[in-house]
Every structure is written in structure tokens, then in C-alpha cells.
N, C-alpha and C positions, 0 to 999 in steps of 0.2 A: 685294597681298601686305603684310603688316605684319610687324614684327619688326626686330630689328638687321640691318643690311646684310651682316655677316659670316656670317649663317646661310646654310647651303646651301639653294638654291632647288630644286635638281634632284639626284636620285640615279640612277645609271645601273642600279643593281641595288638589290634589296630589302635591309634591314638591320634588325636587332633595335633597336627604339625603346625598349623596356622591358626593362630599365633598365640603363644603363651609368653607373656612379659618375662617370666622367668627364664625361658629359653634364650632370651636376648641379653641376658646378664653376662658380663666378661666371663669367658670360660665356656659357658654353655652356647654362646653365640656361634663359636666354631662348630659345635655339634649340629646345630640347626642349619648352618650353611652347608655342612657336609651332607645332610639329608636333602637339602634343596637343590643340590648340584645337578646339572644336566651334561651329558656328553653328546656331541653331534659328530656323527662320522661322515658327513657330507651329504647324506640323504635321509637319515632317520636321526631321530632324537631319543636318548635313553636316560632313565634315571640312573642315579648312583648304584652300584652293584649292591643288591640285597635290599634296595629300597623300593617300595611300591606306593605310589601316592595316587589316591582316588578322591574325587570330589563327592561329597555327602549331601543328603537332603535336597535333591533336585526338586525345585518348585517351592521349597520352604524359604522363609526369610530369615531363619535362625542362623544361617551361615554368615550372614553380613550384618546383622544387628549390632553385635559387639566385636571388637578386634581380638579380645581375650574373653571368652565367655565366663572363665574362672574369675574375673575382676570386672564385673559388669559396671560397677559404680565408677570406674576410672576409665574405662575403654569403650564407651558407647560410640558407635560409628553411624549407623543409620536407625537405630533403635526409635529415636525420636520421630524420624520421618515415617516409619512404619506405624508408630502409635498414633501419629496424627492422621494417617490415612484410615486406620481403624476406626477412630473417632468419627469420621464422616461416613461410615458405612462399609468400608472395604472388609474383607473376611480373608485371613491367612488361608492360602491353598485353595481358596474359591475363586476370588478375583484379585488376589494380591500374591504375587509370585516371586521368588527369586530364582536366579539361574547361575549357580556357581560353575566355575570352571578353572582349569589349571593355567593360572596367569603367567606361568613361566613359559608357556608355549605360544608360539605364533599361531594365527588362525589355520595356517597350513597344517599343523600338527594338532589342532583342537577340533577337528571335524566332529567328534562325538558330541560336542557340547554346542556347536554353532549351527 
């Protein structure tokens, strides 16, 4: 395992890795980068040792409305667009969907999401 000694090496429960503004502060940004790292062996792509990253809430818009759900007032991303669509009759997870995927991977390695 690489990265600073102060980066957590184990988590007892899953947590949102993308994106907490706090994780991008100096010092913590190296831990975030460590967890986001990929290794390519010529044919396959692997997460960093001990890291398992999964997309959540397939079909829901919650994964992209805010960059950091913990700081909604400052990190709105597509929330306004979603609210505008709701205002004209769209309904979340009925006719308004989101399709999260692992953006670190090329389409070749994202076959489960495409």
C-alpha cells in the first residue's frame, strides 16, 4: 500500500468517496487520490489494494445533483436542472433517471454500466 501513513487503510462500512470537499483539503487530498488510484496490468484494471468502489443509486438523480451532498448550498451541480424538469412534470425514477458509472474507467472496462 502506498500513500501517506495517516490515510485510513480500512473502513468498516462503505462511504461516499465522490466527492467530499473536506477530502480535497491539503493532506486529505492525498488520501482521496490513493483511494481513486487504478492499476493497469496490460489487460485488466484494478482498484488500489483493499479498495472496492461501486456506483450507487442506479436510476436515481441523487448521485449527480450535488458534487458534495454534505454541502448542498455550495456544491449544486445538476440540482437546478433536475428541479426544472420536475417543475414541468417529470418524476424522479419514473421518467427522470440518472446513470452513475465509474468515470475512472474507459468504456471497455465499464461494460456493467453501459
